[in-house]
Every structure is written in structure tokens, then in C-alpha cells.
C-alpha positions as CSV (number, residue, x, y, z in Angstrom):
1,M,-53.7,34.6,-8.7
2,G,-52.5,33.4,-5.1
3,G,-53.1,29.8,-6.0
4,G,-50.8,30.0,-9.0
5,S,-47.9,31.2,-6.9
6,V,-48.4,28.5,-4.5
7,A,-48.6,26.0,-7.4
8,A,-45.5,27.4,-9.1
9,D,-43.5,27.4,-5.8
10,E,-44.7,23.8,-5.3
11,L,-43.5,22.8,-8.9
12,R,-40.0,24.6,-8.4
13,L,-39.4,22.6,-5.1
14,L,-40.4,19.3,-7.0
15,I,-38.0,20.1,-9.8
16,E,-35.2,21.0,-7.3
17,R,-35.8,17.7,-5.6
18,A,-35.7,15.7,-8.6
19,E,-32.4,17.5,-9.7
20,R,-30.8,16.7,-6.4
21,L,-31.8,13.1,-6.7
22,A,-30.3,12.9,-10.2
23,E,-27.2,14.2,-8.7
24,E,-27.1,11.8,-6.1
25,K,-27.9,9.0,-8.4
26,K,-24.8,10.1,-10.8
27,G,-22.4,10.3,-7.7
28,I,-23.8,6.7,-6.6
29,A,-23.2,5.4,-10.2
30,D,-19.6,7.0,-10.2
31,D,-19.1,5.3,-6.7
32,E,-20.2,1.9,-8.2
33,K,-17.9,2.2,-11.4
34,D,-15.1,2.9,-9.0
35,V,-15.7,-0.2,-7.0
36,F,-15.8,-2.3,-10.1
37,A,-12.7,-0.7,-11.4
38,E,-11.0,-1.6,-8.2
39,A,-12.2,-5.2,-8.3
40,K,-10.9,-5.6,-11.9
41,G,-7.6,-4.0,-10.7
42,R,-7.5,-6.6,-8.0
43,G,-7.7,-9.3,-10.4
44,Y,-11.6,-10.0,-10.0
45,D,-14.1,-10.4,-13.0
46,P,-16.6,-7.5,-12.9
47,K,-19.0,-9.4,-15.1
48,A,-18.8,-12.4,-12.5
49,I,-19.5,-9.9,-9.7
50,R,-22.4,-8.5,-11.4
51,R,-23.9,-11.6,-12.1
52,I,-23.5,-12.6,-8.2
53,I,-25.2,-9.5,-7.2
54,A,-28.3,-10.1,-9.6
55,I,-28.5,-13.7,-8.2
56,R,-28.4,-12.3,-4.4
57,K,-31.3,-10.2,-5.3
58,K,-33.4,-13.1,-6.5
59,N,-35.6,-15.4,-4.3
60,K,-33.7,-18.6,-4.1
61,E,-36.6,-20.8,-5.4
62,D,-36.8,-18.5,-8.7
63,Y,-33.1,-18.6,-9.2
64,R,-33.2,-22.5,-9.1
65,E,-36.2,-22.6,-11.4
66,E,-34.3,-20.1,-13.8
67,E,-30.9,-22.1,-13.7
68,A,-33.0,-25.5,-14.2
69,I,-34.9,-24.1,-17.3
70,L,-31.5,-22.8,-18.5
71,E,-29.9,-26.1,-18.1
72,T,-32.6,-27.8,-19.9
73,Y,-32.4,-25.4,-22.8
74,L,-28.6,-25.6,-23.0
75,A,-28.7,-29.5,-23.2
76,A,-31.5,-29.5,-25.9
77,L,-29.2,-27.2,-27.9
78,G,-26.3,-29.7,-27.3
79,M,-24.4,-26.8,-25.4
80,I,-23.6,-28.9,-22.3
């Protein structure tokens, strides 16, 4: 029976840790939302900022390759 108590304590600690992380994640999401609202209030385009952030996460070669493929497809569709 003692083993069950240890397992229950371990499970409770894991659940509490996951709950704390979820609270932190919500706080960070709220902070991020505030940053984008501030950017919009100052006249910046939040969609463009999000796109720049996504680009900055990528390897330069991967980004260049994606852009080249996109440009090829757009040209084939007569969009550029």
C-alpha cells in the first residue's frame, strides 16, 4: 500500500506542475497579446510583425528556398 501513496504523491506533484505551467503559458500569451496591441496602437501592422518573427525563426537557406518556390508558383498563376 505504501507504493500507492508514493505514486499518488508523484502524480499529484506532476499535475500541480502542469497546472502551474498552464498558468504561466496563459500569462505569457496575455503579455504577447499586449505587445501586439501596443504595436497596433503605435501604427504597426501586427500581421507583418508576426510574419517577421516567423521568418527570423527560420534558417536563412530554408527561407530563401521557400520564397523562391512561392515566387515560382505565384508567377505560374500570373499573380506577379
